[in-house]
N, C-alpha and C positions, 0 to 999 in steps of 0.2 A: 798379378803382382807387378809393381813398378820398381825399378832400380833407380835411385837418385844418387848422382855423383857430383861432388862439389870440390872445387879448388878453393882452399882456404889459406889466407895469409896470416902469419903470426904464430903458428904452432912451432915450438922449439924442442919439446920433449914429450915423454910419455904422459906426464901430468896434463899437458896441454891437450893431448889426444883424449884423455878422460873427460876434461871439461867440455870439449866439443861433443863427445858422445852423449854426455848428460844433457847438453843443450838440444841435441837432435831428439832425444827421447822425450824431452819436455815439449818441444814444438810439434812432434809427431808421435802421439801416445802409442800407436800400434806399430812403431818402427821395429824391424827385425834385422838381424845380422848387421848391427851398427859397427862400423870399423873406421878408424882414422889412422893416418900415417903422417907423422911430422916430417919424415924424410921426403915423402912425395908431395906434402902439402895438400893432401886429399882426404876426403871422407866420403863414405858411401853407406847406403842402407836400403832395405826393401820395405815396401809398404803396400797395403791393399788398394789404397787410393793415391792419386797424384797429390803430393803434399802442397800446402799453400806456401808458395815461394816467399812471399812477403813476411809471413809469420816466421818461417825458418830463418831467413836472413836477419830479421830483427832480433830473434832469440840468440843467435850466434853472436851478433854484434854486441849485445848486452854483456856478453862474457869477455869482450875485449879483442875479438878476432874479426876478420873481414872476409866475407864470401866474395871471391873473385869471379867465379862462374858456377852455374848450376845446370845440370842436365838430367832430364827424366827419360827413361826408356821402358817400354813394356818388356816383360820377361819373355824372351824369344823362345825358350823351351816350352812354355805353355802353348804358344801359338803353333809350334810344330806338332805337338801331341794332338791338339784339337784338329788340325788339318788332317793328320793321319787317321783319326777316328772317323772323320767325315768321309774320307776317301773309302775306307773299308765299308761304311754304311752304304755308300753309293754303289760299290761293287756288288754287295749282297743283294741290294734291291733290283739290280739289272738282270740277275740270273733267272 
């Protein structure tokens, strides 16, 4: 999973948040946990693949808002669990 966080200019209310969330779901069909905050000027969501930044920015811009920044990061929890499983496997093999 990848977490995408965007700073967005122009959100003023809860309805603006809903417009942004709809635009994200349109640009990234498999998006999960889509959240926006007009107070923070920020939106975030999870996806299986790294989203196409250009498509995401264009879709949001079409609704009248501007993406100021966009950041993707791998879900750190999955990496930690995978590492722990591999460590246990290595310990069992060495006995």
